[in-house]
C-alpha positions in Angstrom: -0.2 0.0 -0.4 1.4 3.1 -1.6 1.4 6.8 1.1 -1.2 8.2 -1.5 -3.5 4.7 -0.5 -2.6 5.0 3.0 -3.8 8.7 3.5 -7.0 7.9 1.1 -7.9 5.4 3.0 -7.5 7.5 6.6 -9.6 10.5 5.5 -12.3 8.3 4.6 -12.3 6.6 7.9 -12.0 10.2 9.2 -15.0 10.9 6.8 -17.3 8.3 8.0 -16.3 8.6 12.1 -17.5 12.5 11.5 -21.1 11.0 9.1 -21.6 8.4 12.3 -21.3 11.5 15.4 -23.3 13.3 13.0 -26.3 10.6 13.1 -25.9 9.9 16.5 -26.3 13.2 17.2 -29.7 13.8 15.3 -30.8 10.5 17.0 -30.9 11.9 20.4 -31.8 15.3 19.2 -35.3 13.7 17.9 -35.4 11.2 20.5 -35.5 14.7 23.5 -37.8 16.0 21.3 -39.7 13.5 21.6 -39.9 13.4 25.0 -40.2 17.1 25.2 -44.0 16.3 23.4 -44.3 13.8 25.3 -44.6 15.9 28.2 -46.2 18.7 27.0 -48.6 16.3 26.1 -48.7 14.8 29.2 -48.7 18.3 31.0 -52.1 19.4 29.0 -53.9 16.1 29.1 -53.8 16.9 32.9 -54.8 20.2 32.8 -57.9 19.2 30.5 -58.4 16.9 32.9 -58.4 19.4 35.9 -60.4 21.8 34.1 -63.1 18.7 33.1 -63.4 18.3 37.0 -63.6 21.5 37.9 -66.5 21.9 35.7 -68.2 18.7 37.0 -68.1 19.8 40.7 -69.3 23.6 40.1 -72.1 21.9 37.5 -73.1 18.7 40.5 -73.2 22.1 43.2 -75.3 24.0 40.8 -77.7 21.4 40.5 -77.7 21.3 44.6 -78.9 24.6 44.6 -81.2 24.0 42.0 -83.4 22.0 44.3 -82.5 18.7 43.1 -82.7 16.0 45.8 -79.0 15.3 46.8 -78.6 11.4 46.0 -78.4 9.1 49.2 -75.4 6.3 48.9 -76.4 2.7 49.7 -75.3 2.9 53.2 -77.5 6.1 53.7 -80.3 4.2 51.7 -80.0 1.0 53.8 -79.9 3.1 57.8 -83.4 4.7 56.7 -85.6 1.3 56.1 
């Protein structure tokens, strides 16, 4: 193998290594972006469920204040009988 062949092979190896590092970094960034997106979705889902829960509670309070009879649990029903 001549010196120029060796130098060419070394340069080619350096380019391949550089490309693999670049691809690995790109995959890492994509993984982080997916995690951040999933975290944001989880936060939005939690917020939405909290809002829904608050709405249900406020509607229940309004119904009770509107004069609808209070629902009794099965235990209270048995005590009254």
